[in-house]
TORSEFI-599731 format. One record per residue (C-alpha): residue number from 1; residue in three letters; z, x, y. Coordinates in steps of 0.1 Angstrom, whole numbers, padded with zeros to 4 digits, always signed. Layout:
  panu  vogu     c3     c1     c2
   NUM   Ala      Z      X      Y
...
END
This chain:
  panu  vogu     c3     c1     c2
     1   Met  -0483  -0066  +2429
     2   Lys  -0481  -0101  +2443
     3   Tyr  -0517  -0107  +2431
     4   Val  -0507  -0097  +2395
     5   Leu  -0477  -0120  +2395
     6   Phe  -0499  -0148  +2407
     7   Leu  -0524  -0143  +2379
     8   Ile  -0496  -0143  +2353
     9   Ala  -0482  -0175  +2367
    10   Ile  -0516  -0191  +2364
    11   Leu  -0520  -0179  +2328
    12   Phe  -0487  -0194  +2317
    13   Ser  -0494  -0226  +2335
    14   Asn  -0527  -0230  +2317
    15   Gln  -0510  -0223  +2284
    16   Ala  -0485  -0250  +2291
    17   Val  -0512  -0275  +2299
    18   Ala  -0531  -0265  +2268
    19   Leu  -0499  -0270  +2247
    20   Asn  -0494  -0305  +2262
    21   Cys  -0529  -0317  +2258
    22   Glu  -0531  -0320  +2220
    23   Arg  -0552  -0349  +2207
    24   Gln  -0532  -0380  +2202
    25   Pro  -0537  -0399  +2169
    26   Thr  -0559  -0429  +2169
    27   Cys  -0545  -0464  +2162
    28   Glu  -0562  -0464  +2128
    29   Glu  -0546  -0431  +2119
    30   Leu  -0512  -0447  +2127
    31   Asn  -0520  -0475  +2103
    32   Tyr  -0527  -0502  +2129
    33   Ser  -0556  -0526  +2122
    34   Lys  -0576  -0553  +2140
    35   Glu  -0574  -0574  +2108
    36   Asp  -0547  -0600  +2100
    37   Asn  -0523  -0593  +2072
    38   Pro  -0520  -0624  +2050
    39   Lys  -0485  -0614  +2039
    40   Cys  -0472  -0610  +2075
    41   Asp  -0453  -0636  +2095
    42   Lys  -0472  -0645  +2126
    43   Asn  -0444  -0630  +2148
    44   Gly  -0441  -0599  +2126
    45   Tyr  -0467  -0577  +2144
    46   Ile  -0463  -0548  +2169
    47   Leu  -0493  -0537  +2190
    48   Cys  -0507  -0502  +2191
    49   Pro  -0496  -0485  +2224
    50   Tyr  -0531  -0468  +2228
    51   Asp  -0552  -0499  +2221
    52   Gln  -0535  -0533  +2220
    53   Ser  -0564  -0549  +2201
    54   Tyr  -0549  -0531  +2171
    55   Lys  -0517  -0544  +2154
    56   Lys  -0494  -0535  +2125
    57   Cys  -0470  -0557  +2105
    58   Val  -0435  -0544  +2107
    59   Gln  -0419  -0569  +2083
    60   Tyr  -0436  -0591  +2058
    61   Asn  -0412  -0620  +2062
    62   Cys  -0376  -0629  +2072
    63   Glu  -0366  -0639  +2037
    64   Ser  -0373  -0604  +2024
    65   Leu  -0346  -0592  +2049
    66   Gly  -0320  -0617  +2036
    67   Phe  -0325  -0643  +2064
    68   Thr  -0325  -0680  +2054
    69   Gln  -0330  -0714  +2071
    70   Ser  -0296  -0729  +2059
    71   Glu  -0270  -0741  +2084
    72   Lys  -0242  -0715  +2088
    73   Ser  -0223  -0726  +2119
    74   Asp  -0194  -0741  +2100
    75   Trp  -0186  -0709  +2080
    76   Cys  -0200  -0679  +2099
    77   Ala  -0184  -0665  +2130
    78   Asp  -0214  -0643  +2140
    79   Ile  -0249  -0657  +2133
    80   Ile  -0278  -0634  +2139
    81   Thr  -0315  -0644  +2142
    82   Cys  -0345  -0629  +2125
    83   Pro  -0366  -0611  +2151
    84   Gln  -0398  -0624  +2136
    85   Asn  -0388  -0661  +2133
    86   Ser  -0358  -0676  +2150
    87   Val  -0357  -0704  +2125
    88   Tyr  -0343  -0679  +2100
    89   Thr  -0307  -0667  +2104
    90   Ala  -0281  -0646  +2086
    91   Cys  -0244  -0641  +2089
    92   Asn  -0233  -0608  +2104
    93   Cys  -0203  -0605  +2081
    94   Leu  -0170  -0590  +2089
    95   Lys  -0155  -0569  +2061
    96   Ser  -0125  -0585  +2046
    97   Arg  -0093  -0566  +2045
    98   Cys  -0092  -0572  +2008
    99   Asn  -0115  -0566  +1979
   100   Ile  -0121  -0588  +1948
   101   Gly  -0095  -0577  +1922
   102   Asp  -0070  -0566  +1948
   103   Val  -0033  -0575  +1944
   104   Phe  -0023  -0600  +1971
   105   Tyr  +0013  -0597  +1983
   106   Ala  +0038  -0621  +1998
   107   Asp  +0036  -0604  +2032
   108   Gly  -0002  -0611  +2034
   109   Ser  -0013  -0575  +2026
   110   Cys  -0034  -0565  +1996
   111   Gly  -0044  -0534  +1978
   112   Asp  -0057  -0518  +1946
   113   Val  -0034  -0524  +1916
   114   Lys  -0033  -0486  +1910
   115   Asp  -0013  -0484  +1943
   116   Tyr  +0012  -0511  +1933
   117   Thr  +0049  -0502  +1940
   118   Glu  +0080  -0523  +1933
   119   Asp  +0089  -0525  +1970
   120   Lys  +0063  -0553  +1975
   121   Ile  +0061  -0588  +1960
   122   Pro  +0028  -0596  +1943
   123   Val  +0018  -0633  +1943
   124   Gly  -0018  -0633  +1932
   125   Val  -0051  -0616  +1928
   126   Val  -0081  -0618  +1953
   127   Tyr  -0112  -0635  +1937
   128   Asp  -0132  -0643  +1968
   129   Thr  -0139  -0628  +2003
   130   Asn  -0158  -0644  +2032
   131   Cys  -0176  -0636  +2064
   132   Ala  -0146  -0644  +2085
   133   Gly  -0127  -0615  +2070
   134   Gly  -0105  -0637  +2048
   135   Gly  -0107  -0649  +2012
   136   Lys  -0090  -0666  +1983
   137   Val  -0063  -0657  +1958
   138   Ile  -0055  -0670  +1924
   139   Asn  -0019  -0670  +1912
   140   Leu  -0006  -0646  +1886
   141   Lys  -0002  -0669  +1856
   142   Asp  -0009  -0703  +1841
   143   Leu  +0014  -0731  +1854
   144   Gly  +0011  -0748  +1820
   145   Ser  -0010  -0778  +1808
   146   Phe  -0013  -0810  +1829
   147   Gln  -0033  -0842  +1829
   148   Trp  -0057  -0845  +1857
   149   Gly  -0047  -0882  +1862
   150   Ser  -0050  -0916  +1846
   151   Asp  -0082  -0928  +1830
   152   Gly  -0097  -0958  +1848
   153   Val  -0083  -0947  +1882
   154   Asp  -0109  -0935  +1907
   155   Ile  -0095  -0916  +1937
   156   Gln  -0110  -0937  +1965
   157   Asp  -0110  -0910  +1992
   158   Leu  -0123  -0883  +1970
   159   Thr  -0161  -0878  +1968
   160   Asn  -0172  -0878  +1932
   161   Leu  -0193  -0849  +1920
   162   Pro  -0223  -0862  +1899
   163   Cys  -0247  -0841  +1878
   164   Ser  -0272  -0843  +1906
   165   Ala  -0250  -0819  +1926
   166   Phe  -0263  -0791  +1904
   167   Glu  -0299  -0797  +1909
   168   Gly  -0319  -0770  +1927
   169   Ser  -0304  -0739  +1942
   170   Arg  -0272  -0731  +1961
   171   Thr  -0269  -0699  +1979
   172   Glu  -0245  -0688  +2007
   173   Asp  -0235  -0721  +2022
   174   Arg  -0199  -0717  +2013
   175   Asn  -0187  -0745  +2036
   176   Asp  -0202  -0770  +2012
   177   Pro  -0173  -0790  +1997
   178   Phe  -0185  -0779  +1963
   179   Trp  -0172  -0744  +1970
   180   Ser  -0145  -0749  +1996
   181   Ala  -0127  -0783  +1995
   182   Gly  -0099  -0774  +1971
   183   Gln  -0071  -0777  +1997
   184   Glu  -0085  -0810  +2010
   185   Asn  -0091  -0824  +1975
   186   Thr  -0055  -0816  +1964
   187   Glu  -0040  -0834  +1994
   188   Ile  -0061  -0865  +1987
   189   Ile  -0053  -0865  +1950
   190   Cys  -0016  -0860  +1956
   191   Lys  -0014  -0889  +1981
   192   Ala  -0032  -0912  +1956
   193   Gln  -0010  -0901  +1927
   194   Asp  +0022  -0903  +1948
   195   His  +0029  -0866  +1941
   196   Asn  +0035  -0873  +1904
   197   Ser  +0044  -0838  +1891
   198   Gln  +0030  -0846  +1856
   199   Tyr  -0005  -0843  +1871
   200   Ala  -0024  -0812  +1879
   201   Ala  -0029  -0816  +1917
   202   Pro  +0007  -0824  +1926
   203   Ala  +0019  -0796  +1904
   204   Ala  -0004  -0772  +1923
   205   Lys  +0009  -0784  +1957
   206   Ala  +0045  -0780  +1946
   207   Phe  +0040  -0744  +1933
   208   Tyr  +0055  -0714  +1949
   209   Pro  +0054  -0679  +1934
   210   Arg  +0091  -0671  +1930
   211   Glu  +0126  -0679  +1941
   212   Gly  +0131  -0673  +1978
   213   Leu  +0095  -0681  +1987
   214   Gln  +0096  -0719  +1985
   215   Asn  +0096  -0723  +2023
   216   Asp  +0076  -0692  +2031
   217   Leu  +0050  -0699  +2058
   218   Leu  +0023  -0679  +2041
   219   Val  +0027  -0683  +2003
   220   Gly  +0054  -0711  +2000
   221   Ala  +0051  -0746  +1985
   222   Gly  +0023  -0766  +2000
   223   Lys  +0001  -0735  +2007
   224   Trp  -0014  -0735  +1972
   225   Tyr  -0039  -0759  +1958
   226   Leu  -0060  -0769  +1928
   227   Pro  -0094  -0752  +1931
   228   Thr  -0126  -0771  +1932
   229   Leu  -0151  -0767  +1904
   230   Gly  -0171  -0744  +1927
   231   Glu  -0140  -0723  +1934
   232   Leu  -0133  -0719  +1897
   233   Met  -0170  -0709  +1892
   234   Asp  -0164  -0684  +1921
   235   Leu  -0134  -0671  +1902
   236   Tyr  -0155  -0667  +1871
   237   Gly  -0184  -0650  +1889
   238   Tyr  -0217  -0667  +1898
   239   Asn  -0247  -0653  +1917
   240   Tyr  -0253  -0687  +1936
   241   Gln  -0290  -0686  +1931
   242   Ser  -0292  -0715  +1907
   243   Leu  -0266  -0736  +1889
   244   Gly  -0289  -0752  +1865
   245   Asp  -0283  -0789  +1859
   246   Cys  -0251  -0807  +1851
   247   Glu  -0234  -0787  +1824
   248   Thr  -0260  -0759  +1820
   249   Ser  -0243  -0726  +1830
   250   Val  -0270  -0708  +1849
   251   Gly  -0261  -0679  +1872
   252   Gly  -0228  -0670  +1856
   253   Asn  -0219  -0633  +1851
   254   Gly  -0182  -0633  +1847
   255   Asn  -0177  -0602  +1869
   256   Asn  -0150  -0617  +1891
   257   Lys  -0130  -0629  +1862
   258   Gln  -0131  -0595  +1846
   259   Ala  -0119  -0578  +1878
   260   Val  -0091  -0604  +1882
   261   Asn  -0081  -0600  +1845
   262   Asn  -0081  -0562  +1847
   263   Thr  -0056  -0565  +1876
   264   Leu  -0035  -0591  +1858
   265   Asn  -0033  -0569  +1827
   266   Ser  -0023  -0539  +1848
   267   Leu  +0004  -0558  +1866
   268   Glu  +0018  -0571  +1833
   269   Ser  +0019  -0536  +1820
   270   Lys  +0040  -0526  +1851
   271   Gly  +0066  -0553  +1843
   272   Val  +0053  -0579  +1867
   273   Asp  +0055  -0616  +1855
   274   Ala  +0017  -0619  +1852
   275   Gln  -0008  -0628  +1825
   276   Pro  -0046  -0627  +1822
   277   Phe  -0066  -0658  +1818
   278   Thr  -0067  -0673  +1783
   279   Asn  -0100  -0684  +1769
   280   Ala  -0093  -0720  +1777
   281   Tyr  -0105  -0750  +1798
   282   Tyr  -0090  -0752  +1833
   283   Trp  -0089  -0783  +1854
   284   Ser  -0105  -0783  +1889
   285   Ser  -0098  -0807  +1918
   286   Ser  -0134  -0821  +1915
   287   Glu  -0137  -0856  +1903
   288   Tyr  -0167  -0866  +1882
   289   Ala  -0162  -0904  +1880
   290   Thr  -0136  -0930  +1873
   291   Asn  -0126  -0917  +1839
   292   His  -0136  -0881  +1841
   293   Ala  -0130  -0849  +1862
   294   Trp  -0145  -0815  +1861
   295   Gly  -0132  -0783  +1847
   296   Leu  -0144  -0748  +1836
   297   His  -0143  -0729  +1804
   298   Ile  -0130  -0696  +1818
   299   Asp  -0142  -0677  +1787
   300   Ser  -0178  -0685  +1792
   301   Gly  -0181  -0700  +1827
   302   Gly  -0194  -0733  +1812
   303   Arg  -0185  -0764  +1831
   304   Asn  -0181  -0800  +1818
   305   Asp  -0163  -0832  +1825
   306   Glu  -0132  -0843  +1805
   307   Leu  -0112  -0875  +1803
   308   Lys  -0085  -0873  +1830
   309   Asn  -0056  -0880  +1807
   310   Lys  -0063  -0849  +1786
   311   Pro  -0038  -0820  +1792
   312   His  -0055  -0787  +1802
   313   His  -0045  -0754  +1818
   314   Ile  -0043  -0750  +1856
   315   Arg  -0040  -0721  +1880
   316   Val  -0037  -0725  +1917
   317   Ser  -0055  -0710  +1947
   318   Leu  -0045  -0698  +1982
   319   Glu  -0066  -0691  +2012
   320   Phe  -0059  -0661  +2035
END
């Protein structure tokens, strides 16, 4: 009996060995090659584990994965490096607590307009979110028409924005003053104009959404500002790939404006003191030259410079 059991054990052992000794695929069968791939980054190869003279391209290039060479340290809290080439980086974005088109409330919360209830105070609509988890808000209605300033008066501490600023491409570098300097611009202009309330920037700085909120630490007076031209373009909706040259409107899609207007229309229908954007020209805080400043036609996304003493619409922005 012991002899029989011994033979059975040997039989099962041999079967197990047979099952574990299947032929391994060759490197070529696994799509490895000894030849270079002209489309592959030099650091984009992995080696075949069975024969390291064979290699395979795992990624064609870093750019196809969304990595770029632009500087991100000023606006990105978590920079990751492309495994194939450390020169290329990307921002590991945090998800903002708000979405574009959300209602923004006085307590700093936000939410879809369909969930609006009268127990909260709406102060604006979200039009931009960023990789730090925050974003930007536009107020609920036009403040009126204001002059940008006086013709012949150049704001000395404000960097002028020439047509050359639109040459080439702009992508995700949102720390560029073109996209982000609205608050700083407004402070500089207000100081130069002695906070004259007949002008656009001082009117923006003095704004607060409703009675009782003037001194509010989050949404009170002094927290709002006149957006830059780039921020107005953000509000309208641009894909950032190319801005054309000077007044050429390349890259505009209007998606953000549509989302914001949908929310403003809905709030207005619920009895909130709100209004959608009119098809008008809105001043920005970006100066073109001594006699001219930049603004945006919100109906089309087209930008152009206007004489500073011409009255135009303004809305104000808030960062959260």
